[in-house]
N, C-alpha and C positions, 0 to 999 in steps of 0.2 A: 522522584525527579529532583534535579538540582534547583536551587532558588534562582530567581531572575526571570528573564524572558522565557515563556514556555516554548518548548519545541513544537514545531508545526508538522501536522500529519495531513496528507491528502488521501481520503478514502475514495477509491474508484470502484463503483459497483452500480449496476443498473437497477437494483432493487432498493427502493426507498426504505423499506423496513430494515434491511441489512445495514444501510448507511446510518440509520438512526441508532441501531443497536451498537455499532462500532463507535459512533460519536459519543454515545452515553458513557461507554467504558473508558474511552480515551480521555474525554474531558474530566471525568471523575479522577483519573490518574494524573491530571495536570497538564495535558496536552491541548494545544489549540488545533481545532479540526476544521478542514474545508472538505468539500465533497465535489465529485464529478460523476456523471452518469455513464461515461464510457471513456475509452482511451483518447479519443480525439479531444473531448472536452478537457481531459486531464493535461494533455500537451499544451493546450491554450492557457490553462491556469498556471502551469509551471513557468511559462515564458513571462508571465506577469509577476508571479510571487513564488519563488522557490520554497521548498519545504524540507524538513529533516527526514521524513519517512513517507513511503508510499505503501498503502494497503490496497492491493489490487485483486479484483475478481478476474476470472478468465473469460467466461462466456458473457459477452456484452454486445449490443448492437453497434453499428458504425465502425468501431475499432475494438477488437477483443484485447484482453489483458496481455497475452503473449506478443501480439503485434505491437501494442503500446510499448512494452518493455524493449523489444528489439529496436524500434524506432528511437526511443529515448537513449538507449545505450550507444547508438551510433552517432549521436550528436557530439560536436566538439564544443560543448558548453559545460559549465560546472554542474548543471542539473542532471547530466548523464550519469553521475555517480551516486545519486541519491539511493540509499538502501531501499529495497523493495521486499515486502512480505506478500506473497501470493496466497489468497484464500479462495478455495473452490470446492465444488462437490466432486470433481474428478479426482479419483484416488488411485489410479493405476500407476505402476512404475514408469510407464511411458510418459504419463502426465508430469510426474516429478522431474524426469529427464528433460522434458520440453520446457518446464519452468526454469530449470538451471540454464539451459541453452539460451533462453530468452533474456536471462539476466537477473532472475530472482535470487535474493539472498536466503530466504526461507520459504517454505511451502507448507501450508496448513490446510487440512480438509475440514470443510464446513459440516456441521455447525462448530464454530470456534467459540469455546467458552470465553467470557469477557476477561477472566483472570489470565488465561493463556495469551490472549491478544495483548494485554498490557505488559506481560512479561517479555514477549518478543519485541514489542515496541521499545521497551527499556533496553534490551540487548542491542537492538539496531541503532538506537539513538544515543548509546553510551551512557544510559541512566541506570543500568542494572547495578545492584549492590556488589 
């Protein structure tokens, strides 16, 4: 990562253990991390404090990841263009297509190794070598 103010990542996942796992990897890589338990909470957080990257689960209560991305991408606000990395257990080609249609930049199947997560974070935040 570049020096200066750390890039901010919002991890959106209903599983506390997954959020902790991603937080650990991203903070060790130099990112500042915030968390949301679902898409609705993520939208609220983005209105208060925009981030540089979204790491989004698909299957969540109240608002799933695809709905969250579709709603976000339709906004006429700068937050609508925040890069999004979808991480999910759904691995079919139709799931990948649904992620693209919803507005995901990349799609990874869980479990996502921490080093893979940080490489994609770097690519999407412009920190890759």
